C-alpha positions as a Markdown table, in Angstrom:
| # | Residue | x | y | z |
|---|---|---|---|---|
| 1 | Met | -50.7 | -41.0 | 72.2 |
| 2 | Ser | -52.9 | -44.0 | 72.6 |
| 3 | Glu | -50.5 | -45.1 | 75.5 |
| 4 | Lys | -50.9 | -41.9 | 77.2 |
| 5 | Arg | -54.8 | -42.6 | 76.7 |
| 6 | Ser | -54.7 | -45.9 | 78.1 |
| 7 | Phe | -52.8 | -44.7 | 81.1 |
| 8 | Phe | -55.4 | -42.1 | 82.3 |
| 9 | Ala | -58.0 | -44.6 | 81.6 |
| 10 | Glu | -56.6 | -47.1 | 83.6 |
| 11 | Leu | -56.1 | -44.3 | 86.6 |
| 12 | Lys | -60.0 | -43.6 | 86.1 |
| 13 | Arg | -60.6 | -47.1 | 86.1 |
| 14 | Arg | -58.9 | -47.8 | 89.3 |
| 15 | His | -60.1 | -44.6 | 90.9 |
| 16 | Val | -57.0 | -43.1 | 91.6 |
| 17 | Asp | -58.3 | -39.6 | 90.2 |
| 18 | Lys | -61.1 | -39.8 | 92.9 |
| 19 | Val | -58.7 | -40.9 | 95.3 |
| 20 | Ala | -56.5 | -38.1 | 94.5 |
| 21 | Leu | -59.6 | -35.4 | 94.3 |
| 22 | Val | -60.5 | -36.4 | 98.3 |
| 23 | Tyr | -57.2 | -36.3 | 99.4 |
| 24 | Ala | -56.4 | -32.9 | 98.0 |
| 25 | Val | -59.6 | -31.8 | 99.5 |
| 26 | Val | -58.9 | -33.5 | 103.1 |
| 27 | Ala | -55.5 | -32.2 | 103.1 |
| 28 | Trp | -56.6 | -28.4 | 102.3 |
| 29 | Leu | -59.0 | -28.8 | 104.8 |
| 30 | Leu | -56.4 | -29.9 | 107.5 |
| 31 | Ile | -54.1 | -27.4 | 106.7 |
| 32 | Glu | -56.4 | -25.1 | 107.4 |
| 33 | Val | -57.6 | -26.2 | 110.6 |
| 34 | Ala | -53.8 | -26.6 | 111.6 |
| 35 | Trp | -53.0 | -22.8 | 110.3 |
| 36 | Ile | -55.7 | -21.6 | 113.0 |
| 37 | Leu | -55.1 | -24.1 | 115.9 |
| 38 | Leu | -51.3 | -24.2 | 116.0 |
| 39 | Pro | -50.5 | -20.7 | 116.9 |
| 40 | Thr | -52.9 | -21.0 | 120.1 |
| 41 | Phe | -50.3 | -23.6 | 121.1 |
| 42 | Asp | -47.4 | -21.1 | 120.8 |
| 43 | Ala | -46.0 | -24.2 | 118.3 |
| 44 | Pro | -43.0 | -23.5 | 116.4 |
| 45 | Ala | -42.8 | -22.5 | 112.7 |
| 46 | Trp | -41.2 | -26.2 | 111.8 |
| 47 | Val | -44.4 | -28.0 | 113.2 |
| 48 | Met | -46.7 | -26.6 | 110.7 |
| 49 | Glu | -43.7 | -27.1 | 108.1 |
| 50 | Ala | -43.5 | -30.8 | 109.0 |
| 51 | Phe | -47.1 | -31.1 | 109.1 |
| 52 | Val | -47.6 | -30.1 | 105.3 |
| 53 | Val | -44.6 | -32.5 | 104.2 |
| 54 | Ser | -46.3 | -35.2 | 105.9 |
| 55 | Leu | -49.0 | -34.3 | 103.9 |
| 56 | Val | -47.7 | -34.6 | 100.6 |
| 57 | Leu | -45.8 | -37.8 | 101.5 |
| 58 | Gly | -49.1 | -39.3 | 102.6 |
| 59 | Phe | -50.5 | -38.3 | 99.1 |
| 60 | Ile | -47.8 | -40.3 | 97.5 |
| 61 | Leu | -48.8 | -43.1 | 99.4 |
| 62 | Ala | -52.4 | -42.8 | 98.7 |
| 63 | Phe | -51.6 | -42.6 | 95.2 |
| 64 | Ile | -49.5 | -46.1 | 95.3 |
| 65 | Ile | -52.0 | -47.9 | 97.2 |
| 66 | Ser | -55.1 | -46.8 | 95.1 |
| 67 | Trp | -52.9 | -47.9 | 91.9 |
| 68 | Ser | -51.9 | -51.3 | 93.4 |
| 69 | Phe | -55.1 | -52.1 | 95.3 |
| 70 | Glu | -58.9 | -52.6 | 95.4 |
| 71 | Met | -61.3 | -52.5 | 97.9 |
| 72 | Thr | -63.3 | -55.5 | 97.4 |
| 73 | Pro | -66.6 | -57.2 | 99.8 |
| 74 | Glu | -63.8 | -59.7 | 101.2 |
| 75 | Gly | -61.5 | -56.7 | 102.1 |
| 76 | Met | -58.4 | -55.0 | 100.2 |
| 77 | Lys | -56.9 | -57.2 | 97.1 |
| 78 | Arg | -54.2 | -56.2 | 94.9 |
| 79 | Thr | -55.7 | -55.0 | 91.5 |
| 80 | Ala | -53.9 | -57.7 | 89.8 |
| 81 | Asp | -55.7 | -60.5 | 91.7 |
| 82 | Val | -59.5 | -58.9 | 91.4 |
| 83 | Thr | -61.1 | -60.9 | 88.5 |
| 84 | Pro | -63.0 | -58.6 | 85.8 |
| 85 | Gly | -66.5 | -59.7 | 86.7 |
| 86 | Glu | -66.3 | -59.0 | 90.4 |
| 87 | Val | -68.4 | -56.4 | 91.9 |
| 88 | Leu | -66.9 | -53.5 | 93.6 |
| 89 | Pro | -68.5 | -51.1 | 96.1 |
| 90 | Tyr | -68.5 | -47.5 | 94.9 |
| 91 | Trp | -70.0 | -44.1 | 95.8 |
| 92 | Ser | -72.6 | -42.9 | 93.2 |
| 93 | Lys | -71.6 | -39.3 | 91.6 |
| 94 | Arg | -73.9 | -37.4 | 93.5 |
| 95 | Lys | -72.4 | -38.6 | 96.8 |
| 96 | Phe | -68.8 | -38.4 | 96.2 |
| 97 | Ala | -69.7 | -34.7 | 94.7 |
| 98 | Thr | -71.5 | -33.9 | 97.7 |
| 99 | Phe | -68.5 | -35.1 | 100.1 |
| 100 | Val | -65.9 | -33.3 | 97.7 |
| 101 | Ile | -67.8 | -30.1 | 97.8 |
| 102 | Gly | -68.9 | -30.2 | 101.5 |
| 103 | Val | -65.4 | -30.5 | 102.5 |
| 104 | Ala | -64.0 | -27.7 | 100.3 |
| 105 | Val | -66.7 | -25.3 | 101.3 |
| 106 | Ile | -65.3 | -25.8 | 104.8 |
| 107 | Ala | -61.9 | -25.6 | 104.0 |
| 108 | Phe | -62.8 | -22.2 | 101.7 |
| 109 | Gly | -64.7 | -21.1 | 104.6 |
| 110 | Leu | -61.6 | -21.5 | 107.1 |
| 111 | Leu | -60.0 | -19.7 | 104.6 |
| 112 | Ala | -62.2 | -16.8 | 104.3 |
| 113 | Tyr | -62.0 | -16.7 | 108.2 |
| 114 | Gln | -58.4 | -16.5 | 108.1 |
| 115 | Ser | -58.8 | -13.6 | 105.6 |
| 116 | Leu | -61.2 | -11.5 | 107.3 |
| 117 | Arg | -58.9 | -11.6 | 110.5 |
| 118 | Phe | -56.0 | -10.0 | 108.7 |
| 119 | Thr | -55.8 | -7.6 | 106.2 |
| 120 | Asp | -52.6 | -6.4 | 104.5 |
| 121 | Gly | -50.6 | -8.3 | 106.9 |
| 122 | His | -52.6 | -6.7 | 109.7 |
| 123 | Gln | -55.4 | -8.2 | 112.3 |
| 124 | Val | -58.7 | -6.4 | 111.9 |
| 125 | Ala | -60.1 | -4.6 | 115.0 |
| 126 | Gly | -60.9 | -7.0 | 117.4 |
| 127 | His | -61.0 | -7.9 | 121.3 |
| 128 | Arg | -59.6 | -10.9 | 123.1 |
| 129 | Thr | -59.2 | -11.6 | 126.8 |
| 130 | Asp | -57.6 | -15.1 | 128.2 |
| 131 | Lys | -57.7 | -16.2 | 131.7 |
| 132 | Ile | -54.5 | -16.9 | 133.3 |
| 133 | Val | -54.7 | -19.8 | 135.9 |
| 134 | Ile | -52.1 | -20.7 | 138.7 |
| 135 | Gln | -52.5 | -24.1 | 140.4 |
| 136 | Gly | -56.3 | -24.3 | 139.1 |
| 137 | Asn | -56.9 | -20.8 | 140.7 |
| 138 | Pro | -57.6 | -17.7 | 138.5 |
| 139 | Ala | -55.2 | -15.2 | 138.8 |
| 140 | Gly | -55.0 | -13.0 | 135.9 |
| 141 | Thr | -55.6 | -12.1 | 132.5 |
| 142 | Gln | -54.1 | -11.3 | 128.9 |
| 143 | Thr | -55.8 | -8.6 | 126.8 |
| 144 | Val | -55.2 | -8.0 | 123.6 |
| 145 | Asp | -57.0 | -5.3 | 121.3 |
| 146 | Ala | -56.5 | -5.1 | 117.6 |
| 147 | Gln | -56.9 | -1.9 | 115.1 |
| 148 | Pro | -57.1 | -1.8 | 111.3 |
| 149 | Asp | -54.3 | 0.1 | 111.0 |
| 150 | Gly | -52.3 | -2.4 | 112.6 |
| 151 | Thr | -51.8 | -1.4 | 115.9 |
| 152 | Val | -51.8 | -3.6 | 118.8 |
| 153 | Arg | -51.8 | -3.3 | 122.4 |
| 154 | Ser | -51.8 | -6.2 | 124.9 |
| 155 | Glu | -51.8 | -6.2 | 128.8 |
| 156 | Tyr | -50.8 | -9.1 | 130.6 |
| 157 | Ser | -50.9 | -9.3 | 134.4 |
| 158 | Tyr | -51.5 | -12.0 | 137.1 |
| 159 | Asn | -51.2 | -12.1 | 140.9 |
| 160 | Asp | -49.4 | -14.4 | 143.2 |
| 161 | Arg | -49.6 | -14.1 | 146.6 |
| 162 | Gly | -49.1 | -10.2 | 145.9 |
| 163 | Arg | -46.7 | -10.8 | 143.1 |
| 164 | Gly | -46.5 | -11.1 | 139.4 |
| 165 | Asp | -46.1 | -9.2 | 136.5 |
| 166 | His | -48.1 | -6.6 | 134.9 |
| 167 | Ile | -46.9 | -5.6 | 131.4 |
| 168 | Thr | -48.5 | -3.3 | 128.9 |
| 169 | Ala | -47.0 | -3.3 | 125.4 |
| 170 | Ser | -48.4 | -1.7 | 122.1 |
| 171 | Trp | -46.8 | -2.2 | 118.6 |
| 172 | Lys | -47.3 | -1.5 | 114.9 |
| 173 | Leu | -46.5 | -3.9 | 112.2 |
| 174 | Asp | -45.7 | -3.0 | 108.4 |
| 175 | Gly | -47.2 | -4.7 | 105.5 |
| 176 | Ala | -44.5 | -7.6 | 105.9 |
| 177 | Gly | -45.3 | -8.1 | 109.5 |
| 178 | Val | -42.0 | -6.1 | 111.0 |
| 179 | Pro | -42.6 | -4.2 | 114.1 |
| 180 | Ile | -41.9 | -0.4 | 112.9 |
| 181 | Glu | -43.7 | 1.0 | 116.5 |
| 182 | Tyr | -43.0 | -0.5 | 120.0 |
| 183 | Asp | -43.9 | 0.8 | 123.6 |
| 184 | Gly | -43.5 | -1.6 | 126.7 |
| 185 | His | -43.7 | -1.0 | 130.3 |
| 186 | Gly | -44.8 | -2.1 | 133.4 |
| 187 | Asn | -43.8 | -4.2 | 136.3 |
| 188 | Asp | -41.9 | -7.7 | 136.5 |
| 189 | Tyr | -42.7 | -10.6 | 139.0 |
| 190 | Met | -41.1 | -9.0 | 141.6 |
| 191 | Lys | -42.7 | -5.8 | 140.8 |
| 192 | Ala | -39.4 | -4.1 | 139.6 |
| 193 | Pro | -40.4 | -1.6 | 137.0 |
| 194 | Ile | -39.7 | -2.4 | 133.3 |
| 195 | Glu | -38.4 | 0.8 | 131.5 |
| 196 | Glu | -36.5 | 1.8 | 128.9 |
| 197 | His | -33.1 | 0.8 | 130.6 |
| 198 | Phe | -32.4 | -1.7 | 128.1 |
| 199 | Arg | -32.8 | 0.6 | 125.2 |
| 200 | Pro | -29.2 | 2.4 | 125.4 |
| 201 | Leu | -27.7 | -1.0 | 125.4 |
| 202 | Val | -29.8 | -1.9 | 122.1 |
| 203 | Asp | -28.9 | 1.4 | 120.7 |
| 204 | Tyr | -25.5 | 0.8 | 121.6 |
| 205 | Ala | -25.2 | -2.4 | 120.0 |
| 206 | Ala | -27.0 | -1.2 | 116.7 |
| 207 | Arg | -25.0 | 1.9 | 116.2 |
| 208 | Lys | -21.7 | 0.0 | 116.3 |
| 209 | Leu | -23.2 | -2.6 | 114.0 |
| 210 | Thr | -23.8 | 0.0 | 111.2 |
| 211 | Pro | -21.7 | 2.9 | 112.1 |
| 212 | Thr | -22.2 | 4.3 | 109.0 |
| 213 | Ala | -26.1 | 4.2 | 109.0 |
| 214 | Glu | -28.5 | 5.9 | 111.4 |
| 215 | Thr | -29.8 | 3.0 | 113.0 |
| 216 | Lys | -31.8 | 2.5 | 116.3 |
| 217 | Gly | -32.5 | -0.5 | 118.2 |
| 218 | Met | -36.1 | -1.8 | 119.5 |
| 219 | Val | -36.7 | -3.3 | 123.0 |
| 220 | Val | -39.3 | -5.5 | 122.8 |
| 221 | Val | -41.2 | -7.2 | 126.2 |
| 222 | Ala | -42.2 | -11.0 | 125.8 |
| 223 | Pro | -44.4 | -11.9 | 128.9 |
| 224 | Thr | -43.9 | -15.6 | 128.1 |
| 225 | Pro | -40.9 | -17.9 | 126.7 |
| 226 | Gly | -43.8 | -19.3 | 123.9 |
| 227 | Gln | -44.2 | -15.4 | 122.7 |
| 228 | Met | -40.1 | -14.9 | 122.9 |
| 229 | Met | -39.9 | -17.9 | 120.7 |
| 230 | Lys | -42.7 | -16.6 | 118.5 |
| 231 | Leu | -40.8 | -13.5 | 118.1 |
| 232 | Leu | -37.7 | -14.8 | 117.2 |
| 233 | Glu | -38.9 | -17.4 | 114.2 |
| 234 | Glu | -40.6 | -14.3 | 112.7 |
| 235 | Lys | -37.3 | -12.3 | 112.8 |
| 236 | Arg | -39.0 | -9.8 | 115.1 |
| 237 | Val | -36.4 | -10.1 | 118.2 |
| 238 | Asp | -32.4 | -10.3 | 116.9 |
| 239 | Phe | -31.0 | -11.2 | 120.6 |
| 240 | Tyr | -32.2 | -11.5 | 123.8 |
| 241 | Met | -31.1 | -11.8 | 127.4 |
| 242 | Glu | -32.8 | -14.2 | 130.0 |
| 243 | Ser | -32.1 | -16.1 | 133.2 |
| 244 | Pro | -30.9 | -19.8 | 132.5 |
| 245 | Tyr | -34.3 | -21.9 | 132.7 |
| 246 | Ala | -36.2 | -19.5 | 130.5 |
| 247 | Thr | -33.2 | -19.5 | 128.1 |
| 248 | Tyr | -33.5 | -23.4 | 128.0 |
| 249 | Leu | -37.4 | -23.1 | 127.4 |
| 250 | Ile | -36.8 | -20.6 | 124.5 |
| 251 | Asn | -33.9 | -22.5 | 122.8 |
| 252 | Arg | -34.5 | -26.1 | 123.2 |
| 253 | Leu | -36.7 | -26.0 | 120.1 |
| 254 | Gly | -34.1 | -24.2 | 118.1 |
| 255 | Ala | -35.6 | -20.9 | 118.1 |
| 256 | Ala | -32.3 | -19.3 | 119.4 |
| 257 | Lys | -28.9 | -20.4 | 120.1 |
| 258 | Leu | -26.4 | -19.3 | 123.0 |
| 259 | Leu | -23.7 | -16.4 | 122.3 |
| 260 | Leu | -22.4 | -15.2 | 125.7 |
| 261 | Arg | -23.0 | -15.2 | 129.4 |
| 262 | Arg | -23.9 | -11.9 | 131.3 |
| 263 | Trp | -22.7 | -11.0 | 134.6 |
| 264 | Lys | -25.1 | -9.1 | 136.8 |
| 265 | Gly | -24.5 | -7.4 | 140.1 |
| 266 | Gly | -20.9 | -8.5 | 140.2 |
| 267 | Leu | -21.7 | -12.2 | 139.7 |
| 268 | Ala | -21.2 | -14.7 | 136.7 |
| 269 | Glu | -22.7 | -17.3 | 138.6 |
| 270 | Tyr | -24.9 | -18.3 | 141.6 |
| 271 | Arg | -26.1 | -21.7 | 143.5 |
| 272 | Ser | -28.5 | -22.5 | 145.8 |
| 273 | Leu | -27.8 | -23.3 | 149.4 |
| 274 | Ile | -30.2 | -25.2 | 151.5 |
| 275 | Phe | -29.8 | -24.8 | 155.4 |
| 276 | Thr | -31.0 | -25.4 | 158.7 |
| 277 | Asn | -31.1 | -24.5 | 162.4 |
| 278 | Lys | -27.8 | -25.8 | 164.1 |
| 279 | Glu | -30.0 | -26.8 | 167.0 |
| 280 | Ser | -32.8 | -28.6 | 164.8 |
| 281 | Gly | -31.2 | -32.1 | 165.2 |
| 282 | Ile | -31.0 | -32.3 | 161.3 |
| 283 | Val | -27.5 | -32.8 | 160.1 |
| 284 | Arg | -28.4 | -34.3 | 156.7 |
| 285 | Leu | -31.2 | -33.9 | 153.8 |
| 286 | Glu | -32.5 | -37.2 | 154.5 |
| 287 | Asp | -33.5 | -36.1 | 157.9 |
| 288 | Leu | -36.2 | -33.3 | 156.2 |
| 289 | Arg | -38.7 | -36.3 | 155.1 |
| 290 | Gly | -41.6 | -35.6 | 157.2 |
| 291 | Lys | -40.6 | -31.8 | 157.4 |
| 292 | Ile | -41.3 | -28.1 | 155.9 |
| 293 | Ile | -38.6 | -26.0 | 154.1 |
| 294 | Ala | -39.2 | -22.6 | 153.0 |
| 295 | Phe | -38.4 | -21.7 | 149.3 |
| 296 | Glu | -38.5 | -18.0 | 148.0 |
| 297 | Asp | -41.2 | -17.7 | 145.7 |
| 298 | Pro | -42.5 | -19.5 | 142.5 |
| 299 | Gly | -40.6 | -17.1 | 140.2 |
| 300 | Ser | -37.1 | -17.7 | 142.0 |
| 301 | Thr | -34.1 | -19.9 | 140.1 |
| 302 | Ser | -32.1 | -19.5 | 143.0 |
| 303 | Gly | -35.0 | -19.7 | 145.5 |
| 304 | Tyr | -37.0 | -22.1 | 144.5 |
| 305 | Phe | -36.6 | -23.9 | 141.2 |
| 306 | Leu | -32.8 | -24.9 | 141.7 |
| 307 | Pro | -33.3 | -26.3 | 145.4 |
| 308 | Lys | -36.5 | -28.2 | 144.5 |
| 309 | Leu | -34.5 | -29.7 | 141.5 |
| 310 | Phe | -31.5 | -30.6 | 143.8 |
| 311 | Leu | -33.7 | -32.4 | 146.1 |
| 312 | Leu | -35.7 | -34.1 | 143.2 |
| 313 | Lys | -32.6 | -35.6 | 141.9 |
| 314 | Lys | -31.3 | -36.9 | 145.2 |
| 315 | Gly | -34.7 | -38.7 | 145.1 |
| 316 | Phe | -36.9 | -36.9 | 147.4 |
| 317 | Ser | -40.9 | -36.4 | 146.8 |
| 318 | Val | -41.3 | -32.6 | 147.2 |
| 319 | Val | -45.0 | -31.3 | 147.8 |
| 320 | Glu | -46.4 | -27.5 | 148.4 |
| 321 | Lys | -48.1 | -27.1 | 151.7 |
| 322 | Pro | -50.6 | -24.2 | 152.4 |
| 323 | Ser | -48.8 | -23.4 | 155.8 |
| 324 | Ala | -45.7 | -24.0 | 158.1 |
| 325 | Gly | -48.0 | -26.2 | 160.5 |
| 326 | Ala | -49.6 | -28.4 | 157.6 |
| 327 | Lys | -49.0 | -32.2 | 158.3 |
| 328 | Val | -46.3 | -33.6 | 156.1 |
| 329 | Ser | -45.9 | -37.3 | 155.1 |
| 330 | Asp | -42.7 | -39.3 | 156.1 |
| 331 | Arg | -42.0 | -40.2 | 152.8 |
| 332 | Glu | -42.2 | -36.5 | 151.3 |
| 333 | Ile | -40.7 | -33.1 | 151.9 |
| 334 | Gly | -43.3 | -30.3 | 152.4 |
| 335 | Tyr | -42.5 | -26.5 | 151.2 |
| 336 | Ile | -44.3 | -23.3 | 151.7 |
| 337 | Phe | -42.9 | -19.9 | 150.1 |
| 338 | Ala | -41.9 | -17.1 | 152.5 |
| 339 | Asp | -41.5 | -14.5 | 149.8 |
| 340 | Thr | -38.0 | -13.0 | 150.9 |
| 341 | Tyr | -34.4 | -14.6 | 151.7 |
| 342 | Gln | -35.1 | -12.5 | 155.2 |
| 343 | Asn | -38.3 | -14.2 | 156.0 |
| 344 | Ile | -36.5 | -17.6 | 155.0 |
| 345 | Ala | -33.5 | -16.7 | 157.4 |
| 346 | Ser | -35.8 | -15.8 | 160.1 |
| 347 | Leu | -37.9 | -18.7 | 160.0 |
| 348 | Val | -35.2 | -20.8 | 160.2 |
| 349 | Val | -33.8 | -19.3 | 163.1 |
| 350 | Gln | -37.1 | -19.4 | 164.9 |
| 351 | Asn | -37.6 | -23.1 | 164.1 |
| 352 | Lys | -40.4 | -22.3 | 162.1 |
| 353 | Val | -39.5 | -24.5 | 159.7 |
| 354 | Ala | -37.0 | -27.2 | 159.2 |
| 355 | Ala | -35.0 | -25.8 | 156.5 |
| 356 | Gly | -34.5 | -22.8 | 154.2 |
| 357 | Ala | -33.2 | -22.2 | 150.4 |
| 358 | Ile | -31.9 | -19.3 | 149.4 |
| 359 | Ser | -28.8 | -18.0 | 146.6 |
| 360 | Asn | -25.2 | -17.7 | 147.8 |
| 361 | Asp | -25.2 | -14.3 | 147.2 |
| 362 | Asp | -28.4 | -13.8 | 149.4 |
| 363 | Tyr | -26.7 | -15.9 | 152.1 |
| 364 | Ala | -23.8 | -13.4 | 152.0 |
| 365 | Ser | -26.2 | -10.9 | 153.0 |
| 366 | Val | -27.6 | -12.4 | 156.0 |
| 367 | Asp | -26.8 | -10.9 | 159.3 |
| 368 | Asp | -24.0 | -12.5 | 161.3 |
| 369 | Thr | -26.0 | -13.4 | 164.0 |
| 370 | Ser | -28.5 | -15.6 | 162.2 |
| 371 | Lys | -25.5 | -17.1 | 160.0 |
| 372 | Ala | -23.8 | -18.2 | 163.6 |
| 373 | Ser | -27.4 | -20.0 | 164.3 |
| 374 | Ile | -27.4 | -22.1 | 160.9 |
| 375 | Ser | -25.7 | -25.0 | 159.0 |
| 376 | Ile | -25.6 | -25.6 | 155.4 |
| 377 | Leu | -27.2 | -29.1 | 154.1 |
| 378 | Gly | -26.3 | -28.9 | 150.4 |
| 379 | Glu | -25.7 | -27.0 | 147.5 |
| 380 | Ser | -27.0 | -27.0 | 143.9 |
| 381 | Glu | -24.8 | -26.8 | 140.9 |
| 382 | Ser | -24.0 | -23.0 | 140.0 |
| 383 | Val | -25.7 | -21.7 | 137.1 |
| 384 | Pro | -25.2 | -18.3 | 135.1 |
| 385 | Arg | -27.0 | -15.4 | 136.2 |
| 386 | His | -28.0 | -14.6 | 132.8 |
| 387 | Leu | -27.2 | -15.8 | 129.2 |
| 388 | Val | -27.5 | -13.7 | 126.1 |
| 389 | Ser | -29.1 | -15.8 | 122.8 |
| 390 | Val | -29.9 | -14.9 | 119.1 |
| 391 | Arg | -32.1 | -16.2 | 116.8 |
| 392 | Lys | -31.0 | -19.1 | 115.0 |
| 393 | Asp | -31.0 | -17.6 | 111.5 |
| 394 | Leu | -29.0 | -14.3 | 112.2 |
| 395 | Pro | -26.3 | -14.0 | 109.9 |
| 396 | Glu | -23.1 | -15.5 | 111.0 |
| 397 | Pro | -21.1 | -12.4 | 110.4 |
| 398 | Val | -23.7 | -9.9 | 112.4 |
| 399 | Ala | -23.7 | -12.4 | 115.2 |
| 400 | Lys | -20.0 | -12.5 | 115.4 |
| 401 | His | -19.8 | -8.7 | 115.2 |
| 402 | Leu | -22.5 | -8.3 | 118.1 |
| 403 | Lys | -20.4 | -10.6 | 120.1 |
| 404 | Glu | -17.5 | -8.7 | 119.9 |
| 405 | Ile | -19.4 | -5.3 | 120.8 |
| 406 | Leu | -21.1 | -6.8 | 124.1 |
| 407 | Leu | -17.5 | -8.4 | 125.0 |
| 408 | Gly | -15.6 | -4.8 | 124.8 |
| 409 | Met | -18.4 | -2.6 | 126.3 |
| 410 | His | -16.9 | -2.8 | 129.9 |
| 411 | Gln | -13.3 | -1.7 | 128.5 |
| 412 | Asn | -14.8 | 1.8 | 127.4 |
| 413 | Asp | -16.5 | 4.7 | 129.8 |
| 414 | Glu | -19.4 | 4.8 | 127.5 |
| 415 | Gly | -19.9 | 1.1 | 127.5 |
| 416 | Lys | -19.6 | 0.8 | 131.2 |
| 417 | Thr | -22.1 | 3.4 | 131.6 |
| 418 | Ile | -24.7 | 1.7 | 130.0 |
| 419 | Leu | -23.9 | -1.5 | 131.5 |
| 420 | Arg | -24.6 | -0.2 | 135.0 |
| 421 | Gln | -28.5 | 1.3 | 133.5 |
| 422 | Thr | -29.1 | -1.9 | 131.9 |
| 423 | Asp | -30.2 | -3.8 | 135.4 |
| 424 | Gly | -26.8 | -4.0 | 136.9 |
| 425 | Thr | -25.2 | -5.7 | 134.4 |
| 426 | Thr | -21.2 | -5.8 | 134.9 |
| 427 | Gln | -20.0 | -7.2 | 131.9 |
| 428 | Phe | -20.3 | -9.8 | 129.3 |
| 429 | Asp | -17.9 | -12.8 | 128.7 |
| 430 | Leu | -17.6 | -16.1 | 126.5 |
| 431 | Leu | -19.7 | -19.0 | 127.9 |
| 432 | Pro | -17.6 | -21.1 | 130.1 |
| 433 | Gly | -16.4 | -24.4 | 127.9 |
| 434 | Gly | -18.3 | -23.0 | 124.7 |
| 435 | Glu | -21.9 | -23.0 | 123.2 |
| 436 | Glu | -22.0 | -26.8 | 123.4 |
| 437 | Ser | -21.2 | -27.3 | 126.8 |
| 438 | Val | -23.1 | -24.6 | 128.2 |
| 439 | Arg | -26.3 | -25.9 | 126.1 |
| 440 | Arg | -25.7 | -29.7 | 127.6 |
| 441 | Lys | -25.6 | -28.2 | 130.7 |
| 442 | Leu | -28.7 | -26.7 | 130.8 |
| 443 | Val | -30.4 | -29.9 | 129.2 |
| 444 | Glu | -29.1 | -32.0 | 131.8 |
| 445 | Leu | -30.2 | -29.8 | 134.4 |
| 446 | Tyr | -33.7 | -28.8 | 133.4 |
| 447 | Arg | -35.1 | -31.5 | 131.2 |
| 448 | Thr | -38.4 | -32.7 | 132.4 |
| 449 | Arg | -37.8 | -35.3 | 135.9 |
| 450 | Arg | -40.8 | -37.0 | 137.8 |
| 451 | Gly | -41.8 | -35.2 | 140.9 |
| 452 | Lys | -44.4 | -32.9 | 142.6 |
């Protein structure tokens, strides 16, 4: 018993107890701040977990340092080297208590703020509007209205040269945060309607997964990759279908993993073609320096992202310009947006731009007269039209069964009909080369590169 008393007395003499108390209240404050701020930046759940673990490890380190060292007027010294009569700086009991209580009050205030925002797992009535900015210019808004009963309505819209998403969604959560009601509608970037044409596919999969139960699927529209990541991490979405770039953004931090490839419009993959007028005198990509190329729109993978990335990988500087007549430096390639592949072909044929970029399937639709006037300068890598991914922690037997269901849909009449209704889906097939091969290809293709 005396050894225990001497040990605790030594803890007090070395101020380890004070260090532990200060560290605990400051860590509490930091956790409350992180709990509020991290969701603002759509940070994945593991960031908060890693932050808490680092604080725990920091506590152990602080305990060891406070036990082994003393702060003296000459700096930090090992406790064993401090003489018994040496004067050590210290806080008065009043200052120490004021600091600890002050930090604790702030942390408690943040905790109370969090508690007031949510009641029984639901956000209380409130209204929030955020501005959407494109290239520094206001272009739209996202508005969220939350009610005390757990119903949330969100409207997301922006305008980019006459195009842009406009999605309205409403949902209601149960006490565990699981959606029990959902409705979503609106238009995507190309103004195509987002309706319930995905519901038959989800209901079909749900029915096949649990044939003995009355199970229905739920379709959720996530306007941004960040929101889809959050839905996956919160287990509100089990699988999703997206284009390769959006899939890369969502899956790169481990929110989901690849499952299948989705054929759309009869095509499994597509690529971008960069072409020019045969009479322009341009015979190679290097001849495009100091000139203008026409892309489709900022939301197009094959008409903007792939050809731009293709040029960046070739070492070109690619810079947006306000018009086809804008001045372009000899060290760069300028680009404009023409909205449709027909407009791009027309601009190239009329020599109003030096080159254009469209997908190979759009190129097949160009009229024969225009085709006769143009020549291909380069082709990007081929990428899947769409990919299917499942959340990372979906039970393996469920993921395997879902995979089998989707793979077999095009082999029966009901499945074929539902596929056609699902945004022109032709079929689902296995990932070429396997999941790891496709994942590596996406990382290699889309990883951050220098360029404008």
